[in-house]
Rosetta silent file (secondary structure, phi, psi, omega in degrees, C-alpha in Angstrom):
SEQUENCE: MIYMNNIIKQYKLGGESIYALDHVSLHVGEGEYVAIIGPSGSGKSTLMNIIGCLDTADSGEYQLAGKKIGSYSSRQLARLRNRHIGFIFQGFHLLQKLTALENVELPLIYQKVGRRERRKRAKAALEKVGLGQRMGHKPTELSGGQQQRCAIARALVTRPKLILADEPTGNLDSRTGQEIMAMLDELHAAGNTIVLITHDSDVAARADRLIRIVDGRVHEHTSSASADKAALAKEA
SCORE:     score description
SCORE:     0.000 S_00000001
   1 L     0.000  -50.389  178.240   -3.927  -11.869    7.694 S_00000001
   2 E  -122.435  126.889  176.474   -6.761  -10.813   10.034 S_00000001
   3 E  -131.349  118.224  177.871   -8.898  -13.276   11.956 S_00000001
   4 E  -125.941  135.515 -179.880  -11.484  -12.038   14.446 S_00000001
   5 E  -136.955  116.130  176.421  -13.996  -14.246   16.223 S_00000001
   6 E    54.385   47.771  178.729  -16.724  -12.970   18.568 S_00000001
   7 E   -74.724  128.190  177.142  -14.909   -9.737   19.418 S_00000001
   8 E  -123.564  133.914  173.581  -16.623   -7.733   22.156 S_00000001
   9 E  -137.047  123.467 -178.012  -15.715   -4.222   23.316 S_00000001
  10 E  -122.125  151.408  174.028  -17.823   -2.425   25.901 S_00000001
  11 E  -128.028  151.109  176.769  -17.718    1.015   27.493 S_00000001
  12 E   -93.296  129.536  179.063  -19.383    2.277   30.650 S_00000001
  13 E  -137.253  105.825 -179.660  -21.710    5.221   30.200 S_00000001
  14 L    61.159   37.164 -179.334  -23.616    6.448   33.240 S_00000001
  15 L    81.338   -0.032  179.212  -23.459    3.073   34.898 S_00000001
  16 E  -109.827  141.582  177.679  -24.696    1.337   31.744 S_00000001
  17 E   -86.417  123.974  179.022  -22.619   -0.950   29.533 S_00000001
  18 E  -111.140  128.846  177.202  -22.610    0.091   25.883 S_00000001
  19 E   -79.879  113.804  169.121  -21.438   -2.301   23.182 S_00000001
  20 E   -81.451  -36.377  173.157  -18.975   -0.597   20.825 S_00000001
  21 E  -131.798  127.080 -172.571  -18.382   -3.984   19.185 S_00000001
  22 E  -120.352   91.202  178.649  -20.972   -6.712   19.655 S_00000001
  23 E    55.616   55.709  179.455  -19.692  -10.225   18.819 S_00000001
  24 E   -85.285  130.273  173.932  -17.862   -9.129   15.657 S_00000001
  25 E  -128.449  131.302  176.543  -16.323  -11.814   13.481 S_00000001
  26 E  -159.631  154.594  178.179  -14.429  -11.121   10.261 S_00000001
  27 E  -130.234  139.603  172.894  -11.559  -12.454    8.199 S_00000001
  28 E  -129.661  120.602 -178.763   -9.233  -10.614    5.812 S_00000001
  29 L   -81.279  161.141  178.335   -6.908  -12.661    3.665 S_00000001
  30 L   -61.694  132.486  178.443   -3.367  -11.739    2.650 S_00000001
  31 L    85.732   -0.047  178.364   -3.387   -9.400   -0.347 S_00000001
  32 L   -77.707  156.957  173.577   -7.037   -8.394    0.028 S_00000001
  33 E  -122.452  107.303 -171.290   -8.327   -4.839   -0.287 S_00000001
  34 E  -121.010  136.780  172.350  -11.215   -4.476    2.162 S_00000001
  35 E  -110.018  132.536  173.091  -13.313   -1.451    3.111 S_00000001
  36 E  -106.606  117.219 -171.503  -15.082   -1.277    6.455 S_00000001
  37 E  -124.643  146.003  176.687  -17.949    1.172    6.133 S_00000001
  38 L   177.816  163.219 -179.529  -20.595    2.510    8.491 S_00000001
  39 L   -72.158  172.455  175.616  -22.109    5.700    9.859 S_00000001
  40 L   -58.586  137.581 -179.522  -20.702    7.737   12.743 S_00000001
  41 L    80.720    7.760 -177.061  -20.959    5.841   16.016 S_00000001
  42 L   -80.027  -18.440 -175.658  -21.203    2.481   14.282 S_00000001
  43 L   113.269    2.901 -178.124  -18.046    1.076   15.857 S_00000001
  44 H   -57.992  -48.740 -176.505  -15.648    1.700   12.951 S_00000001
  45 H   -63.931  -40.992  178.067  -13.068    3.545   15.055 S_00000001
  46 H   -62.471  -44.234  179.237  -13.148    0.935   17.808 S_00000001
  47 H   -62.486  -42.642  178.343  -12.724   -1.836   15.248 S_00000001
  48 H   -60.113  -43.542 -177.815   -9.827    0.035   13.617 S_00000001
  49 H   -63.078  -36.134  179.069   -8.104    0.486   16.965 S_00000001
  50 H   -75.014  -43.493  175.639   -8.318   -3.229   17.693 S_00000001
  51 H   -57.475  -41.902 -176.816   -7.203   -4.268   14.194 S_00000001
  52 L   -83.520    6.675  178.344   -4.297   -1.822   14.499 S_00000001
  53 L    61.904   26.845  174.488   -3.311   -3.105   17.972 S_00000001
  54 L   -90.678  -12.663  178.757   -3.964    0.361   19.431 S_00000001
  55 L  -151.206  166.778  179.384   -6.562   -1.173   21.754 S_00000001
  56 L  -124.169  153.149  178.120   -7.586   -4.644   22.881 S_00000001
  57 L   -76.013  156.845  173.853  -10.936   -6.422   22.989 S_00000001
  58 L   -74.876  -34.637  176.985  -12.726   -7.294   26.209 S_00000001
  59 E  -158.430  168.117 -175.956  -13.299  -10.820   24.880 S_00000001
  60 E   102.959  174.340 -175.566  -13.077  -12.841   21.699 S_00000001
  61 E  -115.455  132.370  174.418  -10.111  -13.951   19.623 S_00000001
  62 E  -129.969  125.322  175.194   -7.944  -11.789   17.389 S_00000001
  63 E  -120.045  133.297  175.619   -5.100  -13.097   15.291 S_00000001
  64 E  -120.898  119.296 -177.843   -2.881  -10.884   13.149 S_00000001
  65 L    50.982   40.115  176.924   -0.637  -12.624   10.630 S_00000001
  66 L    83.322   -0.413 -179.558   -1.079  -15.856   12.581 S_00000001
  67 E   -99.381  125.102  174.913   -0.204  -14.299   15.943 S_00000001
  68 E   -80.512  112.850 -169.089   -2.729  -14.554   18.793 S_00000001
  69 L  -108.652   10.118 -177.689   -2.371  -11.164   20.421 S_00000001
  70 L   -58.219  -29.706 -177.415   -5.031  -11.253   23.124 S_00000001
  71 L  -106.006   12.085 -178.839   -2.481  -11.562   25.895 S_00000001
  72 L   -68.000  143.786  174.526    0.160   -9.218   24.459 S_00000001
  73 L   -78.449  170.498  178.929    1.576   -6.519   26.709 S_00000001
  74 H   -59.647  -40.387  179.553    1.594   -2.839   25.696 S_00000001
  75 H   -65.872  -42.133  178.103    5.253   -3.162   24.694 S_00000001
  76 H   -65.205  -38.790  177.288    4.576   -6.252   22.601 S_00000001
  77 H   -64.830  -39.471  178.313    1.644   -4.518   20.883 S_00000001
  78 H   -62.684  -41.980  178.390    3.844   -1.497   20.101 S_00000001
  79 H   -65.264  -39.826  178.187    6.483   -3.767   18.555 S_00000001
  80 H   -64.410  -43.983  176.981    3.831   -5.561   16.516 S_00000001
  81 H   -58.423  -46.298 -174.303    2.405   -2.258   15.242 S_00000001
  82 H   -67.396  -32.802 -174.978    5.800   -0.975   14.259 S_00000001
  83 H   -95.055  -23.871 -171.559    6.854   -4.097   12.397 S_00000001
  84 H  -120.401  -12.949 -174.999    3.634   -5.334   10.796 S_00000001
  85 E  -126.559  131.691  172.610    1.213   -2.403   10.310 S_00000001
  86 E  -105.572  122.130 -176.020    1.494    0.739    8.226 S_00000001
  87 E  -100.214  137.490  171.861   -0.924    3.442    9.349 S_00000001
  88 E  -126.755  113.213 -173.648   -2.447    6.156    7.155 S_00000001
  89 E  -106.313  157.267  176.689   -4.560    8.598    9.161 S_00000001
  90 L   -60.266  -37.905 -176.864   -6.997   11.324    8.182 S_00000001
  91 L   -92.221   12.153  176.658   -4.952   13.885   10.144 S_00000001
  92 L    69.773  -48.770  177.655   -1.594   12.783    8.634 S_00000001
  93 L    60.176   40.784  175.069    0.111   12.678   12.088 S_00000001
  94 L   -91.010  147.909  176.373    3.396   14.090   10.818 S_00000001
  95 L   -82.342  122.132 -169.340    5.830   15.731   13.256 S_00000001
  96 L   -67.401  -26.685 -176.654    5.902   19.402   12.369 S_00000001
  97 L   -86.629   -7.240 -178.416    9.555   20.032   13.314 S_00000001
  98 L  -102.300  151.942  174.005   10.857   17.200   11.135 S_00000001
  99 L   -72.659  169.962  176.290   11.372   17.178    7.380 S_00000001
 100 H   -57.177  -44.076  179.859    9.460   14.762    5.133 S_00000001
 101 H   -61.210  -46.120 -179.328   12.546   12.538    5.042 S_00000001
 102 H   -65.349  -37.591  176.526   12.937   12.564    8.808 S_00000001
 103 H   -61.591  -41.977 -179.006    9.245   11.777    9.309 S_00000001
 104 H   -71.221  -31.150  178.943    9.511    8.765    7.032 S_00000001
 105 H   -70.189  -24.163 -168.007   12.695    7.594    8.750 S_00000001
 106 H   -53.962  -47.924 -179.709   11.085    7.660   12.198 S_00000001
 107 H   -60.711  -30.448  179.819    9.548    4.120   12.235 S_00000001
 108 H   -74.333  -28.087  174.463   12.908    2.708   11.157 S_00000001
 109 H   -63.494  -43.060  177.792   14.624    4.441   14.061 S_00000001
 110 H   -63.223  -28.188  177.542   12.235    2.595   16.385 S_00000001
 111 L   -85.709    0.450  178.612   13.234   -0.620   14.599 S_00000001
 112 L    62.784   35.558  174.369   16.881    0.280   15.229 S_00000001
 113 L   -76.795  138.071 -178.508   17.706    0.231   11.489 S_00000001
 114 L   -59.975  154.299 -173.151   21.131    1.757   10.806 S_00000001
 115 H   -57.891  -47.240 -177.168   21.278    5.387    9.584 S_00000001
 116 H   -62.683  -44.526 -179.405   22.533    4.636    6.073 S_00000001
 117 H   -67.228  -42.846 -177.792   19.931    1.903    5.455 S_00000001
 118 H   -69.223  -33.520  176.784   17.015    3.849    6.881 S_00000001
 119 H   -65.964  -41.958  178.523   17.898    6.947    4.866 S_00000001
 120 H   -60.593  -45.786 -178.647   18.094    4.834    1.722 S_00000001
 121 H   -70.806  -36.490  178.081   14.702    3.225    2.374 S_00000001
 122 H   -66.173  -41.209  177.726   13.059    6.521    3.342 S_00000001
 123 H   -62.473  -42.377 -179.727   14.272    8.214    0.165 S_00000001
 124 H   -63.882  -39.619  179.319   13.007    5.304   -1.922 S_00000001
 125 H   -65.602  -42.069  179.698    9.598    5.471   -0.226 S_00000001
 126 H   -67.408  -38.650  176.708    9.283    9.213   -0.826 S_00000001
 127 H   -64.288  -37.000 -179.271   10.278    8.828   -4.462 S_00000001
 128 H   -62.200  -32.115 -179.011    7.663    6.102   -4.839 S_00000001
 129 L   -98.856   12.078  174.459    4.903    8.506   -3.756 S_00000001
 130 L    82.319   22.487 -179.888    6.171   11.359   -5.922 S_00000001
 131 L  -114.040   26.263 -178.747    7.912   13.424   -3.244 S_00000001
 132 L   -60.022  -26.659 -179.883   11.462   12.969   -4.402 S_00000001
 133 L   -96.377    4.799 -175.915   11.869   16.737   -4.756 S_00000001
 134 L  -122.640   17.877 -173.952   10.258   17.584   -1.390 S_00000001
 135 L   -61.663  -34.978 -175.957   12.287   15.456    1.013 S_00000001
 136 L   -88.034    2.598 -178.815   13.790   18.438    2.838 S_00000001
 137 L   -88.572  144.092  175.347   10.457   20.214    3.327 S_00000001
 138 L   -85.931  162.523 -176.627    8.600   20.293    6.632 S_00000001
 139 H   -52.204  -38.889 -178.398    4.850   19.511    6.816 S_00000001
 140 H   -66.441  -14.107 -179.637    3.897   23.183    6.902 S_00000001
 141 H   -99.258    5.819 -178.744    5.665   23.590    3.560 S_00000001
 142 L  -116.091  149.081  173.632    3.641   20.783    1.957 S_00000001
 143 L   -71.434  171.037  178.762    0.075   20.750    0.669 S_00000001
 144 H   -60.615  -41.986  178.864   -2.518   18.469    2.238 S_00000001
 145 H   -65.747  -37.440  177.141   -2.108   15.960   -0.558 S_00000001
 146 H   -68.403  -36.102  175.585    1.650   16.038   -0.217 S_00000001
 147 H   -64.242  -39.024  178.237    1.408   15.501    3.531 S_00000001
 148 H   -69.740  -34.555  174.374   -0.787   12.465    2.956 S_00000001
 149 H   -63.291  -39.889  176.421    1.702   11.141    0.403 S_00000001
 150 H   -62.548  -40.989  177.416    4.407   11.577    3.036 S_00000001
 151 H   -63.684  -36.089  176.671    2.233    9.644    5.488 S_00000001
 152 H   -67.292  -40.902  175.561    1.843    6.864    2.923 S_00000001
 153 H   -60.683  -40.797  177.756    5.622    6.745    2.444 S_00000001
 154 H   -63.969  -37.539  178.638    6.018    6.472    6.216 S_00000001
 155 H   -67.107  -33.809 -174.897    3.479    3.593    6.253 S_00000001
 156 H   -83.433  -24.137 -166.966    5.354    1.780    3.499 S_00000001
 157 L   -64.958  -23.773 -179.985    8.924    2.228    4.692 S_00000001
 158 L   -88.376    0.217 -177.999    8.749   -0.594    7.256 S_00000001
 159 L    54.769   59.232 -173.173    7.486   -2.999    4.566 S_00000001
 160 L   -74.210  159.409  174.243    4.398   -3.885    6.643 S_00000001
 161 L   -77.099  -26.735 -174.433    2.164   -6.909    6.216 S_00000001
 162 E  -136.225  135.220  171.325   -0.926   -4.718    6.547 S_00000001
 163 E  -107.681  121.300 -178.069   -1.759   -1.143    5.541 S_00000001
 164 E  -110.797  112.409 -176.065   -4.524    0.336    7.694 S_00000001
 165 E  -110.868  116.442 -178.909   -6.037    3.525    6.213 S_00000001
 166 E  -104.240  105.455 -178.226   -8.434    5.485    8.465 S_00000001
 167 L    45.136   56.301 -171.917  -10.475    8.015    6.433 S_00000001
 168 L   -65.908  -15.950  179.762   -7.383    8.762    4.321 S_00000001
 169 L  -108.164    6.448 -171.347   -9.163   11.366    2.166 S_00000001
 170 L   -60.813  -32.116 -178.566  -11.130   13.038    4.949 S_00000001
 171 L  -104.266   17.714 -174.893   -9.050   16.228    5.045 S_00000001
 172 L  -118.454  154.837  173.513   -8.485   16.507    1.294 S_00000001
 173 L   -72.088  167.091 -171.468  -10.354   18.082   -1.599 S_00000001
 174 H   -60.724  -41.495 -177.925  -12.048   15.702   -4.029 S_00000001
 175 H   -65.593  -45.472 -179.699   -9.331   15.832   -6.701 S_00000001
 176 H   -66.358  -37.907  178.769   -6.511   15.208   -4.228 S_00000001
 177 H   -61.044  -40.662  177.708   -8.592   12.503   -2.551 S_00000001
 178 H   -63.326  -37.932  179.659   -8.925   10.706   -5.896 S_00000001
 179 H   -64.883  -41.856  179.045   -5.146   10.852   -6.325 S_00000001
 180 H   -65.995  -40.729  178.956   -4.602    9.305   -2.893 S_00000001
 181 H   -66.283  -36.609  176.681   -7.156    6.567   -3.569 S_00000001
 182 H   -62.370  -35.598  177.637   -5.462    5.828   -6.910 S_00000001
 183 H   -66.791  -41.004  175.939   -2.223    5.412   -4.969 S_00000001
 184 H   -63.453  -37.243  175.539   -3.907    2.883   -2.651 S_00000001
 185 H   -58.002  -45.247 -178.914   -5.153    1.039   -5.726 S_00000001
 186 H   -64.878  -38.065  178.907   -1.569    0.789   -6.963 S_00000001
 187 H   -64.507  -40.755  176.872   -0.340   -0.462   -3.569 S_00000001
 188 H   -63.888  -44.814  179.162   -2.988   -3.165   -3.637 S_00000001
 189 H   -59.610  -27.006  178.893   -2.056   -4.132   -7.198 S_00000001
 190 L   -83.030   -0.513  174.458    1.524   -4.524   -5.972 S_00000001
 191 L   107.364    3.585 -179.747    0.354   -7.145   -3.466 S_00000001
 192 L   -77.151  144.564  172.381   -0.243   -5.147   -0.292 S_00000001
 193 E   -85.603  126.307 -176.147   -3.063   -6.043    2.119 S_00000001
 194 E  -127.426  130.828  169.712   -5.181   -2.937    2.704 S_00000001
 195 E  -118.221  121.467 -175.569   -7.980   -2.336    5.177 S_00000001
 196 E  -110.144  123.753  176.784   -9.770    0.966    4.600 S_00000001
 197 E  -101.316  125.082 -176.163  -11.987    2.518    7.262 S_00000001
 198 E  -158.537  160.247  169.331  -14.501    5.025    5.927 S_00000001
 199 L  -108.484   -1.682 -172.619  -18.023    6.424    6.069 S_00000001
 200 L   -94.831  116.801 -176.790  -17.832    7.487    2.394 S_00000001
 201 H   -65.475  -33.338  179.009  -19.499    5.082   -0.047 S_00000001
 202 H   -66.032  -41.506  177.243  -17.507    6.448   -3.021 S_00000001
 203 H   -66.858  -44.501 -178.134  -14.223    5.795   -1.222 S_00000001
 204 H   -62.852  -30.295 -176.970  -15.364    2.348   -0.069 S_00000001
 205 L   -65.820  -12.104  178.144  -16.340    1.410   -3.626 S_00000001
 206 L   -75.274  -21.945 -176.739  -12.631    1.326   -4.565 S_00000001
 207 L   -76.550  164.482  177.813  -12.131   -1.796   -2.453 S_00000001
 208 L   -84.508  -24.953 -178.232  -12.672   -5.375   -3.642 S_00000001
 209 E  -143.426  142.799 -178.061  -14.773   -6.341   -0.631 S_00000001
 210 E  -115.622  140.062  172.781  -16.973   -4.424    1.768 S_00000001
 211 E  -122.947  117.694 -175.913  -17.720   -5.080    5.417 S_00000001
 212 E   -98.674  132.540  178.871  -20.620   -3.026    6.718 S_00000001
 213 E  -124.503  131.101  179.279  -20.840   -2.240   10.452 S_00000001
 214 E  -140.494  129.660  178.706  -23.838   -0.715   12.215 S_00000001
 215 L    52.986   39.057  173.813  -24.352   -0.383   15.991 S_00000001
 216 L    79.251    7.619 -179.067  -21.251   -2.451   16.673 S_00000001
 217 E  -125.538  141.233  174.266  -22.348   -5.405   14.539 S_00000001
 218 E   -81.284  119.218 -174.412  -21.178   -6.661   11.170 S_00000001
 219 E   -96.301  -32.866  178.137  -24.322   -6.956    9.096 S_00000001
 220 E  -163.726  159.112  175.281  -23.084   -8.198    5.746 S_00000001
 221 E  -116.027  135.369 -178.919  -20.090   -8.824    3.566 S_00000001
 222 E  -117.302  128.672 -176.263  -20.175   -7.721   -0.083 S_00000001
 223 L   -77.083  -35.866 -177.940  -17.878   -9.357   -2.638 S_00000001
 224 L  -117.978  109.618 -176.775  -18.012   -6.611   -5.257 S_00000001
 225 L   -64.487  -45.765 -175.110  -17.728   -3.055   -3.943 S_00000001
 226 H   -64.427  -33.783 -177.554  -18.542   -1.355   -7.225 S_00000001
 227 H   -70.583  -23.129 -175.421  -21.677   -3.431   -7.758 S_00000001
 228 H  -107.461   16.490 -173.310  -23.088   -2.407   -4.392 S_00000001
 229 H   -58.796  -43.726 -178.373  -22.165    1.267   -4.538 S_00000001
 230 H   -62.962  -39.898 -179.465  -25.781    2.485   -4.707 S_00000001
 231 H   -67.756  -31.667 -178.489  -26.823    0.434   -1.706 S_00000001
 232 H   -71.638  -23.407 -175.746  -23.918    1.777    0.302 S_00000001
 233 H   -57.063  -32.162 -178.732  -24.973    5.394   -0.260 S_00000001
 234 H   -69.716  -16.928  178.813  -27.634    5.074    2.400 S_00000001
 235 H   -84.542  -19.988 -173.698  -24.922    4.340    5.012 S_00000001
 236 L   -71.619    0.000    0.000  -22.956    7.543    4.351 S_00000001
């Protein structure tokens, strides 16, 4: 699903080149549940942006679902994001003037899916995340947990190859966060590929495999997240 080889991303700071990603290589297979964990400033956000085709690397090779995207234009990247990646963000990123149903329909509008079909799929996605009775409510009328559920429904409605979750529990209380993580567990059990970006060792421990990043470098891969939970605590 994800193949990265020697990915480099640099930024200029005061005339000096700073490595945000320093020769990063990683692979994520179809159907895997992977957590990428590291402290603030480690390069997690930059890595997420490149995995999610929101940004491009300065050098190195990146393939998503077998597609070499290094030379893709902005329009091609946008099409790839819309068709192959479902995003779940810490800040929900729901449009405040739209209802939950309309928010979930939005990616399908970009795909030019007909009104009847997109409404059917959006309703099914909202029912799947337990919001069947809240479809007509706007984000301000939903709790934080309900807004994140709506965001998950929006991520699922396009039937993406990859679900990319960036600190999905960051704005939620612990109980609601546990509910959202349980939902991600269910999505993985149903066969979805999930990449979770987090600084929280407890959240990361839900994944099957951990990738630790520090100072723009991948330092180790861990096969069993739960077994290494104590070691991860020092990274939080």
